[in-house]
GUTOR-829502 format. One record per residue (C-alpha): residue number from 1; residue in three letters; x, y, z. Coordinates in Angstrom, 2 decimals, decimal comma. Each point is the difference from the previous one (the first is absolute). Layout:
<drendos>
> NUM;ALA;X;Y;Z
...
</drendos>
This chain:
<drendos>
> 1;MET;15,73;0,36;-4,68
> 2;LYS;-2,47;2,58;-1,05
> 3;SER;-1,39;0,44;-3,49
> 4;ARG;-2,82;2,09;-1,39
> 5;ILE;-1,41;0,56;3,45
> 6;TYR;-3,28;1,86;0,24
> 7;ILE;-0,71;0,91;3,62
> 8;LEU;-3,29;1,75;0,66
> 9;THR;-0,34;2,11;3,11
> 10;LEU;-3,10;1,23;1,77
> 11;CYS;-0,68;3,65;-0,76
> 12;LEU;-2,39;2,39;1,71
> 13;LEU;-0,74;2,50;-2,75
> 14;ALA;-2,59;2,25;1,55
> 15;ILE;-2,36;0,20;2,91
> 16;ILE;-2,97;2,38;-0,14
> 17;PRO;-1,26;0,29;3,57
> 18;ALA;-3,46;-1,20;0,85
> 19;CYS;-1,78;-1,31;3,09
> 20;THR;-3,06;-2,15;0,19
> 21;GLN;-0,51;0,04;3,75
> 22;GLN;1,87;0,60;3,23
> 23;GLU;1,05;-3,31;1,50
> 24;LYS;2,51;-0,80;2,73
> 25;LEU;2,78;-2,50;-0,28
> 26;PRO;-0,41;-3,28;1,89
> 27;ALA;0,51;0,31;3,75
> 28;ASP;3,28;-1,92;-0,12
> 29;VAL;1,56;2,58;-2,35
> 30;ILE;1,67;2,84;1,90
> 31;SER;0,85;3,11;-2,01
> 32;ASP;0,17;3,78;0,44
> 33;GLU;-1,44;0,45;-3,50
> 34;THR;-3,69;0,42;-0,77
> 35;PRO;-0,58;-2,35;-2,93
> 36;VAL;-3,35;-0,35;-1,73
> 37;LEU;-1,37;-2,70;-2,25
> 38;SER;-0,08;1,43;-3,53
> 39;ASP;-1,07;-1,40;-3,35
> 40;PHE;2,54;-0,47;-2,79
> 41;THR;-0,15;-0,93;-3,64
> 42;ILE;3,05;-2,14;-0,82
> 43;ARG;1,20;-0,51;-3,55
> 44;THR;2,30;-2,94;-0,60
> 45;SER;2,29;-1,00;-2,85
> 46;LEU;2,25;-2,92;-0,82
> 47;SER;2,66;0,21;-2,68
> 48;ALA;0,29;-3,08;-2,17
> 49;MET;3,15;-2,06;0,18
> 50;GLN;1,95;0,32;-3,24
> 51;VAL;0,30;-3,23;-1,94
> 52;GLY;3,53;-0,97;-0,93
> 53;GLY;1,07;-1,36;-3,37
> 54;GLY;0,94;-3,52;-0,86
> 55;LYS;-1,26;-3,02;-1,88
> 56;SER;-2,89;-1,97;1,46
> 57;SER;-0,80;-3,55;-1,04
> 58;SER;-3,05;-0,97;2,06
> 59;ARG;-2,51;1,34;2,50
> 60;SER;2,22;-1,09;2,87
> 61;LEU;2,69;2,35;-1,32
> 62;GLU;-2,16;3,13;-0,03
> 63;PRO;-0,60;2,66;2,66
> 64;MET;-3,34;0,37;1,70
> 65;GLY;-2,43;1,95;-2,15
> 66;PRO;-0,87;3,64;0,73
> 67;GLU;-3,44;-1,10;1,17
> 68;GLU;1,78;-1,88;2,80
> 69;GLU;2,87;2,39;0,76
> 70;ASN;-1,81;3,32;-0,01
> 71;PRO;-3,56;0,03;1,44
> 72;VAL;-0,82;1,15;3,50
> 73;LYS;-2,52;-2,59;1,11
> 74;SER;-0,51;1,24;3,55
> 75;LEU;1,45;2,65;2,26
> 76;ALA;0,11;0,34;3,79
> 77;VAL;0,82;3,32;1,71
> 78;ILE;1,26;0,20;3,58
> 79;GLN;1,45;2,81;2,12
> 80;PHE;2,38;0,26;2,96
> 81;ASP;0,69;3,04;2,17
> 82;SER;3,48;1,29;0,84
> 83;GLU;0,23;-2,25;3,06
> 84;GLY;-0,70;-3,16;-1,99
> 85;ASN;-3,65;-0,49;0,93
> 86;LEU;-2,37;-1,51;-2,57
> 87;LEU;-2,89;2,46;-0,44
> 88;ARG;-3,72;-0,67;-0,35
> 89;ILE;-0,64;1,68;-3,36
> 90;ASN;-3,10;-1,88;-1,22
> 91;ARG;-3,03;1,67;1,56
> 92;ASN;-2,28;-2,77;-1,24
> 93;GLY;2,12;-2,93;1,19
> 94;SER;-0,04;-1,97;3,21
> 95;GLY;2,75;-1,94;1,72
> 96;ILE;3,09;-0,41;-2,15
> 97;SER;-1,89;1,24;-3,09
> 98;SER;-0,13;3,47;1,57
> 99;TYR;3,78;0,25;-0,44
> 100;TYR;0,10;-0,12;-3,81
> 101;HIS;-1,79;0,81;-3,24
> 102;PHE;-0,34;-2,73;-2,65
> 103;ARG;-1,00;0,36;-3,65
> 104;ASP;-0,58;-2,86;-2,45
> 105;PHE;0,43;0,98;-3,67
> 106;THR;-0,86;-3,45;-1,41
> 107;ASP;-3,74;0,00;0,80
> 108;GLY;0,36;-3,21;1,95
> 109;GLY;2,43;-1,50;-2,49
> 110;GLU;-2,04;0,78;-3,12
> 111;LEU;2,37;2,75;-1,21
> 112;PRO;3,81;-0,01;-0,41
> 113;GLY;0,45;3,11;2,16
> 114;GLU;0,98;3,56;-0,92
> 115;LEU;3,27;1,53;-1,14
> 116;SER;-0,29;3,32;1,88
> 117;PRO;-2,99;-0,16;2,34
> 118;THR;-1,23;3,02;1,93
> 119;LEU;-1,16;-0,47;3,59
> 120;THR;-2,66;2,41;1,27
> 121;ASP;-1,34;0,64;3,50
> 122;ILE;3,14;-1,35;1,67
> 123;SER;0,07;1,45;3,51
> 124;LEU;3,43;0,61;1,56
> 125;PHE;1,10;1,96;3,04
> 126;SER;1,29;3,39;-1,10
> 127;GLY;1,45;2,78;2,10
> 128;LEU;3,02;-2,19;0,76
> 129;SER;3,54;1,30;-0,40
> 130;GLN;1,24;-3,57;-0,36
> 131;THR;-1,95;-3,03;-1,16
> 132;ARG;0,42;-3,13;-2,06
> 133;VAL;-2,53;-1,13;-2,60
> 134;CYS;0,53;-3,41;-1,62
> 135;PHE;-1,64;-1,58;-3,05
> 136;ILE;-0,05;-3,78;-0,58
> 137;GLY;-1,19;-1,17;-3,40
> 138;ASN;-1,33;-3,33;-1,31
> 139;MET;-0,39;-1,54;3,45
> 140;GLU;-3,21;-1,72;1,09
> 141;GLU;-1,86;1,80;2,77
> 142;GLU;0,52;-2,91;2,40
> 143;GLU;3,75;0,27;-0,61
> 144;VAL;-0,09;3,73;0,69
> 145;GLU;-1,66;-0,62;3,35
> 146;GLU;2,61;-2,61;0,86
> 147;CYS;2,75;2,55;-0,74
> 148;LEU;-1,59;2,44;2,44
> 149;TYR;0,25;-2,33;2,99
> 150;ARG;3,14;-0,59;1,99
> 151;ASP;1,20;-3,51;-0,72
> 152;GLY;-1,97;-2,56;1,99
> 153;THR;-2,26;2,58;1,67
> 154;THR;-3,17;1,99;-0,57
> 155;THR;1,76;3,27;0,85
> 156;PRO;0,31;2,60;-2,79
> 157;VAL;3,50;0,16;-1,41
> 158;GLY;2,42;2,82;0,85
> 159;TRP;2,29;1,72;-2,49
> 160;THR;3,12;-2,01;0,87
> 161;ASP;-1,85;-3,31;-0,32
> 162;PHE;-1,66;1,10;-3,23
> 163;GLN;3,37;0,77;-1,59
> 164;ASN;0,94;-3,67;0,46
> 165;LYS;-3,13;-1,37;-1,66
> 166;THR;0,43;-2,20;-3,06
> 167;VAL;-2,15;-1,36;-2,81
> 168;THR;0,33;-3,53;-1,35
> 169;VAL;0,90;-0,20;-3,68
> 170;ASN;-1,73;-2,95;-1,64
> 171;TYR;2,22;-1,11;-2,87
> 172;ILE;-1,24;-2,07;-2,94
> 173;THR;2,28;-3,03;-0,11
> 174;SER;-1,60;-2,17;-2,68
> 175;GLY;-1,79;0,27;-3,32
> 176;ASP;0,47;2,63;-2,69
> 177;ASN;0,64;2,90;2,37
> 178;VAL;2,86;-1,25;2,15
> 179;GLY;1,75;2,98;1,52
> 180;HIS;-3,10;2,20;0,17
> 181;VAL;-1,91;0,87;3,17
> 182;GLU;-3,68;-0,38;0,82
> 183;ARG;-0,32;3,59;1,20
> 184;ILE;2,10;3,17;-0,04
> 185;TYR;-0,36;1,99;3,24
> 186;LEU;0,29;3,79;-0,02
> 187;PHE;1,16;2,43;2,65
> 188;GLY;0,16;3,77;0,48
> 189;TYR;0,91;2,17;2,93
> 190;HIS;-0,09;3,64;1,14
> 191;GLU;1,71;1,42;3,07
> 192;GLY;-0,30;3,65;0,94
> 193;ALA;-2,53;2,71;0,77
> 194;LEU;-3,68;-0,40;-0,81
> 195;SER;-2,07;3,12;0,48
> 196;GLY;-3,66;0,81;-0,57
> 197;SER;-2,65;2,51;0,96
> 198;GLY;-3,43;1,17;-1,13
> 199;ASN;-3,38;-1,63;-0,24
> 200;LEU;-1,35;-2,03;-2,91
> 201;ASP;-3,50;1,26;0,76
> 202;ASP;1,23;3,50;-0,84
> 203;GLY;1,05;-1,15;-3,46
> 204;THR;3,66;-0,61;0,78
> 205;THR;1,44;-2,69;-2,28
> 206;ALA;1,62;-3,11;1,39
> 207;GLY;3,73;-0,14;0,58
> 208;GLN;1,93;-1,25;-3,01
> 209;MET;2,80;-2,54;0,19
> 210;SER;1,95;-1,81;-2,71
> 211;VAL;1,98;-3,16;0,55
> 212;ILE;2,22;-2,18;-2,19
> 213;LEU;-0,10;-3,69;0,86
> 214;SER;2,89;-2,41;-0,49
> 215;ARG;-0,09;-3,75;-0,46
> 216;LEU;1,36;-2,23;2,77
> 217;ILE;1,83;-2,06;-2,61
> 218;ALA;3,09;0,11;-2,18
> 219;ARG;0,12;-1,34;-3,55
> 220;LEU;3,03;-1,96;-1,18
> 221;GLU;0,66;-0,14;-3,73
> 222;ILE;2,70;-2,58;-0,73
> 223;SER;1,14;-0,17;-3,64
> 224;ILE;2,28;-2,90;-0,97
> 225;ASN;1,73;-0,90;-3,27
> 226;LEU;2,91;-2,01;-1,32
> 227;ALA;3,17;1,71;-1,09
> 228;GLU;0,74;0,10;-3,72
> 229;ASP;1,08;-3,38;-1,44
> 230;VAL;-0,75;-1,77;3,30
> 231;THR;-1,67;-3,40;-0,23
> 232;LEU;-0,76;-2,13;3,02
> 233;PRO;1,33;-3,57;-0,18
> 234;ALA;-2,52;-2,75;-0,68
> 235;GLY;-1,88;-1,09;3,11
> 236;TYR;0,63;3,21;1,97
> 237;ASN;-2,88;2,10;1,32
> 238;ILE;-0,27;3,44;1,56
> 239;TYR;-1,90;0,18;3,28
> 240;PHE;-0,68;2,91;2,27
> 241;ARG;-1,96;1,06;3,04
> 242;LEU;-0,34;2,95;2,36
> 243;GLN;1,43;-0,37;3,49
> 244;ASN;-0,92;1,90;3,19
> 245;VAL;-3,31;1,49;-1,11
> 246;GLU;-1,93;1,54;2,89
> 247;GLU;-3,56;-1,17;0,59
> 248;GLU;-0,95;3,15;1,93
> 249;ALA;0,36;3,70;-0,75
> 250;TYR;0,24;2,68;2,68
> 251;LEU;-2,33;2,97;-0,39
> 252;PHE;2,99;2,14;0,99
> 253;LEU;3,24;-1,25;-1,51
> 254;ASP;2,50;2,60;1,25
> 255;VAL;-0,78;-0,04;3,73
> 256;ASP;3,07;-0,47;2,21
> 257;ARG;-0,80;-3,46;1,32
> 258;THR;2,13;-1,96;2,43
> 259;ASN;-1,67;-3,23;-1,09
> 260;TYR;-0,80;-0,18;-3,71
> 261;VAL;-1,74;-3,34;-0,44
> 262;HIS;0,71;-1,98;-3,19
> 263;ARG;-2,42;-2,69;-1,14
> 264;HIS;0,89;-1,58;-3,32
> 265;SER;-2,59;-1,29;-2,44
> 266;GLU;0,22;-2,74;-2,63
> 267;LEU;-0,67;2,33;-2,92
> 268;MET;0,73;-2,54;-2,70
> 269;PRO;1,56;-3,45;-0,37
> 270;THR;3,34;-0,47;-1,74
> 271;THR;-1,09;0,41;-3,61
> 272;ASN;1,44;-1,18;-3,33
> 273;ARG;0,20;3,02;-2,32
> 274;THR;2,22;-1,49;-2,71
> 275;ASP;-2,71;0,23;-2,68
> 276;TYR;-0,24;3,78;0,47
> 277;ILE;3,73;0,76;0,09
> 278;THR;1,17;-1,10;-3,43
> 279;GLY;1,89;2,90;-1,57
> 280;THR;1,14;3,60;0,21
> 281;ASP;-3,57;1,34;0,26
> 282;PHE;-0,93;0,72;3,61
> 283;SER;-2,88;-1,84;1,64
> 284;THR;-1,46;1,94;2,92
> 285;PHE;-1,44;-1,58;3,14
> 286;TYR;-2,21;2,07;2,33
> 287;PHE;-0,37;-0,46;3,73
> 288;TYR;-1,77;2,04;2,69
> 289;VAL;1,63;-0,17;3,43
> 290;ALA;-0,44;1,65;3,38
> 291;PRO;2,39;2,88;0,78
> 292;HIS;2,33;-0,44;2,95
> 293;LEU;3,11;1,14;1,84
> 294;VAL;3,02;-2,23;0,55
> 295;MET;2,91;1,07;2,18
> 296;SER;3,55;-0,63;-1,18
> 297;ASP;0,64;-2,87;2,41
> 298;GLU;-3,12;-1,80;-1,31
> 299;VAL;0,48;0,48;-3,72
> 300;GLU;1,10;-3,58;-0,70
> 301;THR;-3,03;-1,56;1,67
> 302;GLU;-2,76;2,59;-0,47
> 303;ALA;0,55;2,06;-3,19
> 304;THR;-2,10;-0,86;-3,05
> 305;ARG;2,07;-1,54;-2,80
> 306;LEU;-0,34;-1,96;-3,23
> 307;LEU;1,61;-3,45;-0,14
> 308;ILE;1,00;-1,49;-3,38
> 309;TRP;1,17;-3,54;-0,85
> 310;CYS;1,23;-1,44;-3,28
> 311;THR;0,04;-3,76;0,49
> 312;THR;-1,07;-3,45;-1,14
> 313;ASP;-1,59;-0,66;3,42
> 314;ASP;-3,71;0,11;0,69
> 315;ALA;-1,51;2,94;1,89
> 316;ALA;-0,62;-2,20;3,05
> 317;ASN;3,73;-0,65;0,37
> 318;LEU;1,19;3,61;-0,13
> 319;ASP;1,65;1,45;3,09
> 320;GLU;-0,47;3,73;0,59
> 321;GLU;3,50;0,26;1,44
> 322;GLN;1,42;-1,48;-3,22
> 323;ALA;-1,76;2,36;-2,42
> 324;ASP;2,20;1,14;-2,90
> 325;ALA;-1,02;3,65;0,52
> 326;LYS;-1,50;1,95;2,89
> 327;ILE;-1,10;3,50;-0,96
> 328;LEU;-1,19;2,46;2,64
> 329;LEU;-3,30;1,72;-0,80
> 330;CYS;0,02;3,04;2,25
> 331;ASN;1,52;3,43;0,48
> 332;ASP;3,74;0,33;0,47
> 333;PRO;0,56;1,97;3,24
> 334;LEU;3,38;1,15;-1,30
> 335;LYS;-1,56;1,58;-3,08
> 336;GLU;-3,40;1,21;1,18
> 337;THR;-1,34;1,95;2,96
> 338;PRO;-1,30;-2,68;2,35
> 339;THR;-3,15;0,26;2,11
> 340;ALA;1,91;-1,56;2,88
> 341;ALA;3,71;0,15;0,66
> 342;GLY;1,80;-2,85;-1,71
> 343;ALA;-3,17;-1,52;-1,39
> 344;TYR;-0,59;-1,89;-3,21
> 345;TRP;-3,63;0,59;-0,91
> 346;LEU;-2,72;-0,39;-2,58
> 347;ASN;-2,14;3,11;-0,34
> 348;ARG;-3,76;-0,14;-0,29
> 349;ASN;-1,77;1,16;-3,17
> 350;SER;3,25;-0,43;-1,89
> 351;ILE;1,26;-1,80;-3,08
> 352;TYR;3,34;-1,79;0,04
> 353;HIS;1,31;-1,05;-3,41
> 354;VAL;2,94;-2,34;-0,44
> 355;ASN;1,55;-1,29;-3,25
> 356;ILE;1,95;-3,25;0,24
> 357;THR;2,10;-1,41;-2,85
> 358;LEU;1,01;-3,63;0,39
> 359;THR;3,24;-1,27;-1,46
> 360;TYR;1,54;-3,47;-0,17
> 361;GLU;3,76;0,42;-0,18
> 362;ASP;3,19;-1,59;1,24
> 363;GLN;0,96;3,06;2,03
> 364;SER;-2,22;0,43;3,06
> 365;ARG;-1,28;3,52;0,50
> 366;GLN;-2,92;2,01;1,29
> 367;THR;0,38;3,67;-0,81
> 368;GLY;-0,98;2,70;2,40
> 369;ALA;-0,77;-2,41;2,83
> 370;PRO;-2,02;0,39;2,09
> 371;TRP;-1,61;3,11;-1,53
> 372;GLY;0,65;-0,33;-3,72
> 373;VAL;0,61;2,97;-2,29
> 374;LYS;-2,43;2,89;0,22
> 375;GLN;-1,48;1,02;-3,36
> 376;ALA;-1,08;3,43;-1,22
> 377;ASP;-3,69;-0,82;0,64
> 378;GLY;0,75;-0,85;3,65
> 379;SER;-0,18;-3,77;-0,44
> 380;TYR;2,85;-2,36;0,85
> 381;HIS;1,65;-2,45;-2,36
> 382;TYR;1,78;-3,18;1,09
> 383;THR;2,05;-2,45;-2,01
> 384;VAL;0,04;-3,44;1,61
> 385;ASN;2,07;-2,99;-1,10
> 386;MET;-1,97;-3,21;0,47
> 387;LYS;2,82;-2,42;-0,77
> 388;LYS;1,57;-1,94;2,86
> 389;ASN;3,77;0,11;0,33
</drendos>
């Protein structure tokens, strides 16, 4: 299921050649090309997620504020050659720090970050017909260094290993902001030629690069109401929870992996939402979850879904297998172009909006199951009967 998806891709807009000094690639990099270390000025941008409509009743039912969703707090820049070698691009670094550039836009945590920061004096190897430049945002420098080692070693990572790196998503599971995350990671990526020539001492300007960063998160907007003239019987409550929420996000989501590892997180406890779902006006609940791929044969056990109960039982007694409704929160591979054959997936930097109308009738029905009815705005609408037969 895909609705109002905003996918940002990395764009290389222009490169004006420039060279700061002649410098050879590391000895372990074998290439017929003659690359040089050149300075670049890199301009970044991050489009804001669009906020969906709906009625909110408390802080816990609101999306994260723009000051949390949008700033670039830090940015790391790394480069690989065409053979998958991590390149030493930081002339002033030593050890693993020589393999990346790192910029902190918070002044040690005193500032919120910047919306579209510009990085100057970023040295990259130019003169390459094929290279890969990656940008990781909002990650602590120690975490960046950990990403650049092969797992369990002190050997710099290769391209294949790097594509399987993940970040841990720390969900807020209590208090007023249940469903939010502590930090939104960013990622951008360029693959292709990178050329440069000239000498800065002769007045040549630095190479220019522009990059659009995307968030390593998806936002779920779940709007729920009661059908017209529907009243829940006395003593009944509406509970729901999210099931199969990933605790890690891959830097690269659409890599053809033979072993896609799923690790589920306890995003939120089974929660009583009866007080917010009282009439035909929609109440909207916001959740931020890690994007992921789920193959068709794993959809029942791995795909993210919303579980709903209408019952007199307490939350502690509710069985996930006995939920009154199970609504998939992901793309439909039959309706959308998948990033992997047969995959159900949640895209990064995307908004998924679902409207759910609850009924309580003698005739059992759930319309449009499992995908609901697609609306003109791209959202999906479900009608779910909560009455037991």
